[in-house]
Backbone as CSV, one residue per row, in Angstrom:
resi,resn,N_x,N_y,N_z,CA_x,CA_y,CA_z,C_x,C_y,C_z
1,MET,78.016,51.379,36.402,76.719,52.194,36.746,75.615,51.289,36.192
2,THR,74.653,50.981,36.817,73.344,50.548,36.554,72.438,51.622,36.079
3,ILE,71.743,51.443,34.937,70.656,52.386,34.337,69.553,51.511,34.307
4,HIS,68.446,52.153,34.836,66.938,51.471,34.685,65.791,52.323,34.271
5,VAL,65.484,51.985,32.957,64.407,52.840,32.475,63.435,52.046,32.320
6,ARG,62.123,52.775,32.030,60.786,52.529,31.798,60.260,53.097,30.389
7,ALA,59.489,52.465,29.706,58.444,53.131,28.471,57.273,52.792,28.605
8,PRO,56.370,53.361,28.286,54.681,53.043,28.493,54.213,52.638,27.198
9,ALA,53.090,51.902,27.231,52.258,51.380,26.217,51.612,52.393,25.316
10,THR,51.036,52.061,23.969,50.653,53.320,23.622,49.234,52.968,22.510
11,SER,48.301,53.839,22.239,47.377,53.351,21.384,47.640,54.506,19.929
12,ALA,47.977,54.028,18.712,47.991,54.853,17.954,46.601,55.196,17.167
13,ASN,46.138,56.179,16.314,45.136,56.758,15.435,44.167,57.392,16.388
14,ILE,43.956,56.330,17.285,42.388,56.915,18.047,41.536,57.284,17.200
15,GLY,41.011,56.336,16.184,40.064,56.545,15.489,40.703,56.858,14.132
16,PRO,40.269,58.308,13.841,40.423,59.011,12.572,41.934,59.704,12.553
17,GLY,42.686,59.583,13.645,43.853,60.359,13.552,44.796,59.542,13.218
18,PHE,45.068,58.642,12.152,45.676,57.502,11.222,47.041,58.395,11.165
19,ASP,47.933,57.694,11.556,49.224,57.602,11.607,49.762,58.990,12.196
20,VAL,49.183,59.844,13.116,49.467,61.146,13.480,48.956,61.204,15.021
21,ALA,47.930,60.590,15.640,47.690,60.583,16.940,48.086,59.644,17.657
22,ALA,48.581,59.930,18.838,48.472,58.620,19.906,48.502,58.941,21.434
23,VAL,48.251,57.867,22.359,47.958,58.094,23.600,49.002,57.215,24.581
24,ALA,49.745,57.720,25.171,50.515,56.900,26.167,49.565,56.338,27.631
25,PHE,49.548,55.251,27.738,49.099,54.578,28.848,49.946,54.124,30.463
26,ASP,49.568,53.817,31.441,50.098,53.661,32.401,50.244,51.764,32.688
27,LEU,50.902,51.571,31.569,51.505,50.126,31.269,52.726,50.027,30.706
28,TRP,53.903,49.605,31.290,55.165,49.727,31.064,55.673,48.521,30.735
29,ASN,56.662,48.899,30.250,57.693,47.784,29.956,59.151,48.488,30.317
30,GLU,59.998,47.690,31.098,61.330,48.057,31.535,62.646,47.315,31.134
31,LEU,63.654,47.993,31.171,64.908,47.812,30.756,65.917,47.945,32.020
32,GLU,66.838,47.181,32.515,67.809,47.651,33.081,69.124,47.247,32.598
33,VAL,70.106,48.025,32.347,71.745,48.183,31.938,72.522,47.609,33.089
34,GLY,73.216,46.831,33.021,74.326,47.004,33.836,75.282,46.478,33.254
35,GLU,76.631,45.921,34.273,77.891,45.578,33.780,77.852,44.426,32.983
36,GLY,78.409,44.179,32.322,78.618,42.741,31.580,78.799,41.364,32.267
37,ASN,77.870,40.649,31.885,77.957,39.337,32.731,78.988,38.226,32.046
38,GLY,79.744,38.864,30.958,80.435,37.918,29.936,79.598,36.781,28.946
39,GLN,78.018,37.252,28.841,77.264,36.804,27.987,77.200,37.681,26.990
40,PRO,77.317,37.002,25.748,77.217,38.081,24.582,76.111,38.950,24.254
41,VAL,76.153,39.865,23.911,75.244,41.026,23.511,74.412,40.874,21.778
42,ASP,73.073,40.414,22.220,72.384,40.443,21.254,71.979,41.476,20.369
43,GLU,73.140,41.844,19.551,73.146,43.363,18.997,72.029,43.257,17.853
44,THR,71.280,42.296,17.572,70.092,42.393,16.412,68.798,42.749,17.529
45,HIS,68.854,43.174,18.628,67.563,43.312,19.158,67.368,44.777,18.912
46,LEU,66.204,44.804,18.778,65.432,46.303,18.716,66.061,47.240,19.573
47,ALA,65.895,47.014,20.932,66.435,48.173,21.934,67.968,48.307,21.741
48,ILE,68.418,47.035,21.814,69.893,47.514,21.842,70.430,47.869,20.595
49,ARG,70.109,48.096,19.579,70.101,48.602,18.342,69.907,50.076,18.524
50,ALA,68.814,50.354,19.062,68.264,51.863,19.249,69.299,52.429,20.264
51,PHE,69.788,51.523,21.615,70.681,52.062,22.429,72.002,52.304,21.445
52,SER,72.528,51.667,21.020,73.761,51.640,20.223,73.782,53.202,19.223
53,ARG,72.863,53.936,18.836,72.593,55.284,18.415,73.559,56.209,19.485
54,PHE,73.310,55.952,20.653,73.837,56.700,21.658,75.259,56.180,22.308
55,ALA,75.495,55.025,22.620,76.607,54.291,23.326,76.759,53.024,22.856
56,SER,78.030,52.474,23.209,77.851,50.858,22.592,77.757,50.200,23.515
57,PRO,76.976,49.159,23.052,76.413,48.081,24.172,77.429,47.074,24.670
58,GLU,78.989,47.079,23.951,79.634,46.441,24.522,79.873,46.489,26.089
59,GLY,80.180,45.375,26.431,80.799,45.141,28.065,79.213,45.416,28.865
60,ARG,78.314,45.397,28.261,76.949,45.921,29.256,75.878,44.738,29.271
61,SER,75.051,44.315,30.099,74.174,43.468,30.449,72.888,44.222,30.192
62,PHE,71.651,43.714,29.506,70.696,44.028,29.202,69.547,43.123,29.897
63,THR,68.809,43.544,30.826,67.766,42.851,31.333,66.125,43.494,30.995
64,PHE,65.251,42.828,30.514,63.758,43.443,30.092,62.780,42.870,30.717
65,THR,62.119,43.691,31.372,60.702,43.378,31.903,59.315,43.674,30.727
66,ASP,58.707,42.715,30.387,57.937,43.232,29.291,56.545,42.706,29.802
67,ARG,55.854,44.065,29.906,54.193,43.601,30.159,53.510,44.261,29.205
68,ILE,53.864,45.035,28.365,52.940,45.166,27.106,52.607,44.013,26.201
69,PRO,51.578,43.497,26.090,51.195,42.379,25.228,51.926,42.950,23.946
70,ARG,52.583,41.603,23.376,53.149,41.765,21.651,52.077,41.734,20.537
71,GLU,52.437,42.576,19.654,51.572,42.222,18.644,50.111,42.172,18.951
72,ARG,49.698,43.176,19.257,48.617,43.466,19.957,47.766,44.956,19.807
73,GLY,48.868,45.919,19.110,48.188,46.763,18.757,48.682,48.225,20.332
74,LEU,49.312,47.776,21.172,49.715,48.431,22.044,50.858,49.073,22.152
75,GLY,51.562,49.080,20.840,52.888,50.088,20.797,54.181,49.179,21.319
76,SER,53.995,47.807,21.215,55.187,47.411,22.310,56.717,47.425,21.579
77,SER,56.431,47.421,20.280,57.700,47.803,19.308,58.339,49.271,19.710
78,ALA,57.314,50.140,19.644,57.758,51.640,19.969,58.471,51.766,21.622
79,ALA,57.685,51.170,22.436,58.281,50.812,24.003,59.577,50.124,23.756
80,VAL,60.023,49.379,23.198,61.302,48.523,23.184,62.249,49.514,22.783
81,VAL,61.990,50.243,21.592,63.052,51.144,20.856,62.961,52.462,21.636
82,ALA,61.811,52.964,22.498,61.963,54.146,23.439,62.838,53.540,24.660
83,LEU,63.194,52.257,25.151,63.564,51.851,26.321,65.256,51.993,25.720
84,GLY,65.631,51.285,24.577,66.694,51.547,24.092,67.415,52.984,23.891
85,LEU,66.581,53.848,23.449,67.090,55.416,23.009,67.271,56.089,24.313
86,VAL,66.420,55.879,25.424,67.086,56.592,26.466,67.813,55.940,27.096
87,ALA,67.887,54.942,27.315,68.911,54.273,28.367,70.451,54.584,27.378
88,GLY,70.245,54.361,25.911,71.692,54.885,25.573,71.965,56.283,25.540
89,ALA,71.347,57.115,25.574,71.230,58.508,25.883,71.887,58.828,27.389
90,ILE,71.131,58.109,28.635,72.055,57.991,29.907,73.278,57.623,29.815
91,ALA,73.352,56.451,29.378,74.574,55.984,29.161,75.632,57.056,28.673
92,ALA,75.475,57.541,27.522,76.394,58.485,26.811,76.367,60.123,27.599
93,GLY,75.647,59.929,28.959,75.616,61.311,29.281,74.985,62.687,28.519
94,MET,73.906,61.970,27.869,73.590,63.303,26.306,71.967,63.296,27.128
95,ASP,71.565,64.674,26.439,70.204,64.719,26.939,69.352,65.604,25.784
96,PRO,69.122,64.360,24.817,68.507,64.781,23.638,67.084,65.238,23.597
97,ASP,66.322,66.226,23.048,65.078,66.448,23.275,64.005,65.264,22.360
98,ALA,62.897,65.502,22.690,61.989,64.580,22.317,62.186,64.450,20.621
99,ASP,62.456,65.350,19.809,62.309,65.132,18.192,63.701,64.537,17.929
100,GLU,64.311,64.797,18.519,65.936,64.210,18.354,65.881,62.679,18.493
101,LEU,65.176,62.245,20.052,64.932,61.107,19.953,64.207,60.279,18.956
102,LEU,62.882,61.106,18.624,62.039,60.478,17.513,63.010,60.064,16.105
103,ALA,64.038,61.074,15.764,64.936,60.993,14.821,65.408,59.673,14.688
104,GLU,66.061,59.589,15.942,67.143,58.448,15.898,66.101,57.196,16.001
105,GLY,65.078,57.222,16.465,64.449,55.971,16.780,63.436,55.364,15.178
106,LEU,63.300,56.190,14.396,62.498,56.093,13.559,63.047,55.005,12.543
107,PRO,64.185,54.583,12.285,64.974,53.832,11.359,64.572,52.129,12.177
108,PHE,64.103,52.262,13.364,63.748,50.989,14.139,62.096,50.755,14.087
109,GLU,61.849,52.116,14.344,60.164,52.108,14.852,59.700,52.744,13.638
110,GLY,58.800,52.397,12.387,58.813,52.912,11.488,57.343,53.871,11.429
111,HIS,56.754,53.848,12.562,55.347,54.594,13.188,55.681,55.740,14.149
112,ALA,56.026,56.644,13.681,56.096,57.895,14.356,55.357,58.038,15.393
113,ASP,54.045,57.768,15.299,52.969,58.326,16.497,52.817,57.529,17.486
114,ASN,53.444,56.226,17.627,53.484,55.310,18.644,54.535,55.531,19.571
115,LEU,55.890,55.780,18.813,56.925,56.305,19.168,56.798,57.332,19.987
116,ALA,56.238,58.742,19.274,56.274,59.959,20.190,55.400,59.843,21.383
117,ALA,54.375,59.051,21.358,53.620,58.946,22.504,54.655,58.423,23.738
118,ALA,55.336,57.318,23.346,56.052,56.705,24.335,57.402,57.308,24.711
119,LEU,57.788,58.182,24.222,58.676,59.392,24.436,58.418,60.383,25.307
120,VAL,57.056,60.921,24.946,56.585,61.938,25.960,55.374,61.951,26.472
121,GLY,54.504,60.922,26.334,53.517,60.595,27.276,52.065,61.301,27.124
122,GLY,51.094,61.486,27.905,50.026,62.124,27.378,49.360,61.767,25.758
123,VAL,48.686,62.567,25.377,48.125,62.553,23.890,49.036,63.238,22.985
124,CYS,49.445,62.616,21.939,50.664,63.520,20.958,49.981,63.459,19.729
125,LEU,50.584,64.126,19.108,50.383,64.457,17.675,51.952,64.458,16.999
126,THR,52.005,63.742,15.567,53.436,64.033,15.405,53.211,64.001,13.789
127,TRP,54.090,64.959,13.147,54.141,65.259,11.804,55.651,65.719,11.120
128,ASP,55.872,65.155,9.969,57.171,65.687,9.811,58.294,65.799,10.628
129,GLY,58.666,64.559,11.338,59.524,64.380,12.460,59.500,65.463,13.746
130,ARG,58.179,65.770,14.116,58.005,66.743,15.164,56.918,66.395,15.906
131,ILE,56.819,66.281,17.121,56.134,66.088,18.113,55.249,67.275,18.859
132,ALA,54.198,67.173,19.207,53.487,67.822,19.601,52.552,67.146,20.502
133,ARG,52.816,67.461,22.058,51.992,66.922,23.178,50.990,67.785,23.628
134,VAL,49.282,67.396,23.264,48.209,68.205,23.030,47.628,67.984,24.243
135,ALA,47.555,67.109,24.706,46.950,67.157,25.974,47.366,66.025,26.994
136,ASP,47.191,66.256,28.439,47.502,65.132,29.468,46.530,64.041,29.611
137,ASP,45.384,64.250,29.146,44.528,63.131,29.334,43.636,63.188,28.215
138,VAL,42.539,62.051,28.160,41.280,62.287,27.114,40.232,62.301,28.036
139,PRO,39.109,62.683,27.443,37.924,62.996,28.349,37.091,61.635,28.212
140,ALA,37.994,60.724,28.422,37.124,59.355,28.631,37.798,58.586,29.255
141,ALA,37.472,57.268,29.771,38.277,56.274,30.245,38.624,55.289,29.183
142,ALA,39.931,54.619,29.193,40.475,53.937,28.093,40.136,52.624,28.518
143,ILE,39.566,51.713,27.963,39.686,49.953,28.503,40.047,49.525,27.200
144,ALA,41.230,48.697,27.463,41.578,47.762,26.125,40.619,46.402,26.150
145,VAL,40.166,45.763,25.374,39.877,44.515,25.057,40.680,43.675,24.258
146,ILE,41.714,43.158,24.908,42.874,42.216,23.850,42.832,40.982,23.426
147,PRO,42.382,40.413,22.547,42.334,39.167,22.273,43.639,38.341,22.268
148,GLN,43.632,36.846,22.116,44.472,36.161,22.084,45.278,36.426,20.763
149,GLU,44.795,36.711,19.833,45.497,36.584,18.557,46.321,37.954,18.277
150,ARG,47.240,37.703,17.442,47.813,38.864,17.119,47.889,39.161,15.909
151,VAL,48.514,40.257,15.489,48.504,41.266,14.001,49.803,41.727,13.829
152,LYS,50.413,41.269,12.817,51.567,41.806,12.500,51.555,43.181,11.708
153,THR,52.016,44.635,12.344,51.781,45.656,11.574,51.853,45.864,10.104
154,ALA,52.832,45.060,9.476,53.250,45.478,8.385,52.003,44.385,7.373
155,GLU,51.862,43.130,8.033,50.641,42.514,7.293,49.438,43.542,7.092
156,SER,49.005,44.026,8.470,48.046,44.895,8.355,47.831,46.160,7.817
157,ARG,49.071,46.411,7.519,49.029,47.679,6.438,49.111,47.800,5.103
158,ALA,49.727,46.151,4.805,49.573,46.056,3.526,47.521,45.650,2.899
159,SER,46.861,45.601,3.679,45.431,45.482,3.538,45.004,46.979,3.092
160,LEU,45.483,47.697,3.424,45.067,49.316,3.303,45.018,49.621,1.705
161,PRO,44.094,50.274,1.364,44.106,50.716,0.176,44.694,51.631,-0.383
162,GLN,45.321,51.741,-1.769,46.104,52.879,-2.319,45.609,54.295,-2.420
163,ASN,44.105,53.955,-2.755,43.237,55.093,-3.428,42.042,55.140,-2.465
164,LEU,41.696,56.227,-2.063,40.327,56.452,-1.465,39.275,57.140,-2.175
165,GLN,37.762,56.779,-1.700,36.806,57.430,-2.545,36.803,58.902,-1.745
166,HIS,36.449,60.121,-2.473,36.395,61.379,-1.946,35.507,60.961,-0.862
167,ALA,34.279,60.507,-0.648,33.519,61.141,0.213,34.068,60.000,1.446
168,ASP,34.776,59.064,1.247,35.508,58.385,2.454,36.294,59.478,3.004
169,ALA,37.021,59.934,2.236,38.205,61.007,2.688,37.476,62.187,3.653
170,VAL,36.391,62.739,3.236,35.933,63.681,3.635,35.279,63.463,4.998
171,VAL,34.543,62.335,5.008,34.069,61.429,6.233,35.236,61.438,7.603
172,SER,36.239,61.149,7.083,37.854,60.906,7.941,37.959,62.321,8.357
173,VAL,38.196,63.401,7.305,38.741,64.774,7.655,37.636,65.254,8.763
174,VAL,36.470,64.942,8.640,35.391,65.599,9.415,35.696,64.704,11.280
175,HIS,35.845,63.653,11.291,36.223,62.982,12.530,37.228,63.379,12.832
176,ALA,38.082,63.385,12.272,39.643,63.600,12.653,39.789,65.221,13.034
177,THR,38.844,66.026,12.557,38.695,67.421,13.143,37.790,67.388,14.398
178,LEU,36.863,66.502,14.527,36.481,66.611,15.902,37.610,65.800,16.762
179,LEU,38.159,65.123,16.506,39.123,64.483,17.401,39.900,65.934,17.982
180,GLY,40.181,66.288,17.127,41.239,67.670,17.766,40.391,68.249,18.288
181,ALA,39.542,68.593,18.036,38.605,69.816,18.702,38.326,69.133,20.152
182,ALA,38.004,67.607,20.424,37.749,67.018,21.505,38.849,67.121,22.370
183,LEU,40.188,66.835,21.900,41.138,66.552,22.716,41.872,67.894,23.167
184,ALA,41.365,69.134,22.801,41.781,70.669,22.847,41.368,71.244,23.708
185,SER,39.406,70.781,23.536,38.525,71.389,24.542,38.345,70.299,25.893
186,GLY,38.658,69.048,25.709,37.957,68.068,26.600,36.652,67.824,26.683
187,ASN,36.216,68.070,25.694,34.752,67.771,25.477,34.430,65.968,25.099
188,GLN,33.757,65.573,26.145,33.448,64.200,26.252,32.473,63.663,24.636
189,MET,31.691,64.851,24.688,30.475,64.541,23.420,31.301,64.602,22.158
190,LEU,32.163,65.595,21.921,33.034,65.691,20.376,33.725,64.355,20.392
191,PHE,34.437,63.768,21.705,35.498,62.752,21.641,34.805,61.491,21.072
192,GLY,33.538,61.397,21.694,32.920,59.851,21.272,32.249,60.083,20.106
193,ALA,31.712,61.394,19.277,31.589,61.669,18.154,32.755,61.089,17.239
194,ALA,33.961,61.850,17.680,34.892,61.364,16.803,35.314,59.773,16.562
195,GLY,35.121,59.148,17.689,35.676,57.834,17.500,34.962,56.596,16.653
196,SER,34.096,56.873,15.977,33.561,55.969,14.946,33.567,56.136,13.795
197,GLY,34.318,57.584,13.175,33.870,57.731,11.742,35.335,57.388,11.114
198,ASP,36.120,56.620,11.114,37.583,56.513,10.472,37.177,55.659,9.365
199,ARG,37.582,56.201,7.799,37.631,55.182,6.518,38.734,55.212,6.169
200,LEU,39.788,55.502,6.810,41.055,55.368,6.232,41.906,53.824,6.349
201,HIS,41.354,53.348,7.921,41.750,52.445,8.113,41.245,51.046,8.808
202,GLU,40.479,51.755,9.821,39.715,50.572,10.187,38.862,49.695,9.454
203,PRO,38.196,50.121,8.410,37.298,49.136,7.942,37.747,47.917,7.156
204,TYR,39.205,48.222,7.176,40.178,47.380,5.822,40.640,46.346,7.270
205,ARG,40.704,46.865,8.506,41.561,46.005,9.514,40.496,45.309,10.258
206,ALA,39.334,45.708,10.300,37.917,44.904,11.137,38.042,43.469,11.026
207,ALA,38.571,42.986,10.019,38.282,41.238,9.834,39.027,40.731,11.008
208,ASN,40.532,41.401,11.546,41.140,40.916,12.581,40.766,41.457,14.056
209,ALA,39.336,41.960,14.119,39.329,42.689,15.344,37.607,42.376,15.197
210,PRO,37.038,41.079,14.960,35.639,41.687,15.045,34.772,41.826,16.179
211,HIS,35.443,42.145,17.311,34.946,42.511,18.628,34.532,43.990,18.418
212,LEU,35.241,44.865,17.659,35.363,45.900,17.318,33.394,46.520,16.708
213,GLU,32.990,45.847,15.789,31.993,45.937,15.369,30.781,45.148,16.290
214,ALA,31.281,44.050,17.269,30.382,43.658,18.080,30.146,44.565,19.315
215,ILE,31.202,45.466,19.634,30.994,46.122,20.570,29.911,47.685,20.286
216,ARG,30.503,48.222,19.098,29.615,49.201,18.521,28.324,49.134,18.395
217,SER,27.768,47.452,17.757,26.434,47.728,17.497,25.862,47.339,18.991
218,ASP,26.250,46.906,20.015,25.765,46.518,21.319,26.609,47.016,22.498
219,PRO,26.757,48.213,22.679,27.842,48.936,23.239,27.147,48.722,24.924
220,PRO,28.232,48.767,25.847,28.200,48.576,27.172,27.740,49.807,27.749
221,VAL,27.642,49.551,29.288,27.332,50.641,29.918,28.023,51.916,30.002
222,GLY,28.042,53.021,29.720,29.005,54.180,30.010,29.646,54.429,28.696
223,TYR,29.383,53.554,27.426,30.467,53.392,26.452,30.341,55.094,25.523
224,LEU,31.190,55.490,25.202,31.207,56.628,24.367,31.606,56.667,22.959
225,GLY,32.524,55.394,22.839,33.124,55.423,21.640,34.121,53.940,21.817
226,ALA,34.534,53.491,20.464,35.529,52.401,20.387,36.191,52.654,19.028
227,THR,37.809,52.376,19.320,38.701,52.230,18.067,39.330,51.170,18.140
228,LEU,40.036,51.267,16.953,40.732,49.981,16.765,42.296,50.480,17.405
229,SER,43.006,49.940,18.462,44.420,50.220,18.652,45.187,49.999,17.592
230,GLY,45.914,50.925,17.205,46.869,50.854,16.569,46.419,49.994,14.995
231,SER,46.867,49.219,14.686,46.553,48.122,13.560,45.864,46.873,14.134
232,GLY,45.424,47.027,15.420,44.813,45.678,16.167,45.831,44.873,16.659
233,PRO,45.052,43.614,16.856,43.717,43.304,17.146,42.793,44.233,18.591
234,THR,43.716,44.654,19.512,43.375,45.505,20.558,42.107,46.272,20.123
235,VAL,41.120,46.563,21.041,40.166,47.635,20.538,39.936,48.419,21.626
236,ILE,40.025,49.675,21.521,39.953,50.553,22.696,38.523,51.084,23.113
237,VAL,38.300,50.565,24.031,36.618,51.104,24.563,36.435,52.548,25.202
238,TRP,36.111,53.289,24.656,36.069,54.785,25.570,34.686,54.821,26.591
239,ALA,35.087,55.045,27.615,33.887,55.041,28.427,33.638,56.327,29.427
240,GLU,32.505,56.424,29.888,32.475,57.644,31.273,33.399,57.305,32.088
241,LYS,34.275,58.208,32.875,34.867,57.594,33.656,34.255,57.503,35.203
242,ALA,33.144,58.148,35.288,32.525,57.635,36.672,31.630,56.473,36.494
243,ARG,31.482,55.564,35.214,30.913,54.353,35.131,32.438,53.285,34.835
244,VAL,33.405,53.151,34.566,34.576,52.874,34.301,34.646,51.129,34.888
245,ALA,34.348,51.051,35.764,34.211,49.783,36.536,32.923,49.003,36.128
246,GLU,31.882,49.514,35.832,30.965,48.753,35.118,30.652,48.117,34.114
247,THR,31.434,49.292,33.109,31.917,48.654,31.698,32.761,47.844,31.513
248,VAL,34.119,47.595,32.504,34.832,46.490,32.566,34.366,45.739,32.649
249,ALA,33.389,45.723,33.853,32.711,43.968,34.465,31.760,43.826,33.053
250,GLN,30.891,44.658,32.230,30.208,44.105,30.935,31.092,43.669,30.104
251,LEU,32.070,44.290,29.497,33.141,43.831,28.582,33.693,42.290,29.175
252,ALA,34.251,42.464,30.732,35.049,40.749,30.806,33.877,39.540,30.626
253,ALA,32.762,40.230,31.167,31.686,38.976,30.767,31.268,38.456,29.466
254,ARG,31.381,39.666,28.550,30.828,39.752,27.133,32.294,38.406,26.384
255,PHE,33.201,38.923,26.977,34.440,38.382,26.094,35.433,37.689,27.135
256,PRO,34.874,36.705,27.487,35.785,35.994,28.394,37.058,35.553,28.211
257,ASP,37.389,35.340,26.626,38.784,35.019,26.232,39.675,36.069,25.877
258,HIS,38.857,37.070,26.478,39.852,38.376,25.859,40.494,38.707,27.525
259,GLU,41.646,39.799,27.147,41.677,40.201,28.682,41.185,41.766,28.437
260,VAL,40.766,42.326,29.350,40.138,43.415,29.436,40.857,44.333,30.831
261,LEU,40.957,45.489,30.015,42.155,46.210,31.203,41.808,47.590,30.717
262,HIS,41.525,48.263,32.013,41.482,49.681,32.423,42.834,50.337,32.239
263,LEU,42.873,51.120,31.289,44.465,51.835,31.041,44.270,53.268,31.234
264,PRO,44.767,53.800,32.572,44.751,54.938,32.525,45.957,55.747,31.499
265,VAL,45.717,57.046,31.636,46.824,57.839,30.362,47.990,58.105,31.432
266,THR,49.023,58.259,30.960,49.950,58.557,31.597,50.672,59.719,31.117
267,THR,51.021,60.637,32.369,51.719,62.033,31.633,53.243,61.909,31.716
268,THR,53.843,60.726,31.717,55.197,60.399,31.723,55.359,59.289,30.560
269,GLY,56.417,59.983,30.048,56.948,59.087,28.869,58.106,58.343,29.052
270,ALA,59.138,57.684,28.307,60.128,57.059,28.431,61.171,57.894,29.323
271,GLY,61.795,57.313,30.069,62.780,57.766,31.199,63.243,57.133,32.229
272,ALA,64.120,57.216,33.050,64.750,56.640,34.368,63.441,56.240,35.152
273,ALA,63.595,54.970,35.392,62.563,54.455,36.234,62.893,54.412,37.629
């Protein structure tokens, strides 16, 4: 039996939703699991380790198609884990729910927000091992500005402070509340207001993404907000949907060494391709 699955790119945090909120994009990695071809299976591979939570990889072949940029803050490792989980469940004839898949995947992907969105699609919140899909879309177009440099998540997290000033915590709570309200209501104004008020992680990671401040200080046409994608260095520019082509063109002209991609939100998570 040949198994063909896919999993989407994701952007975690969405500004103030640190370690809680994430959105899935229509950009996919794929995995085909077939009969063994005599080659040894790399059982250290993240996807194959996740596959093994449900089924043995012995006697099988694993062929990957990678489209999500690695170590750029677009959830490439979460997608790899999601591929292994859903393929393993199919191979075992099982149908675990999203929370069960999340629990099986967390030992390999320590960031539940990315993995949750990769598993179910849309816009998700995750806490205490639970997933809530709160919206099918966001009230803005997402445009990824992707530099050539890479950032390792572990190193990025090490830059975050252990303690936070009360005033900074209040600002972050206010903007996280705005984010939740914007997602629930589909309100474009609230969504734009939410996107630039984080003080939990973005100020400490900004050195790896200088284009974040450059975009905020001189925004392109159609601009609503900009957020660091995960731990960076990719920046998501949130723009008016009616002007997305103009926004992409301006960003591409300003950042010729970066890849600029319009990434629609996907309502589908990891599963059979």
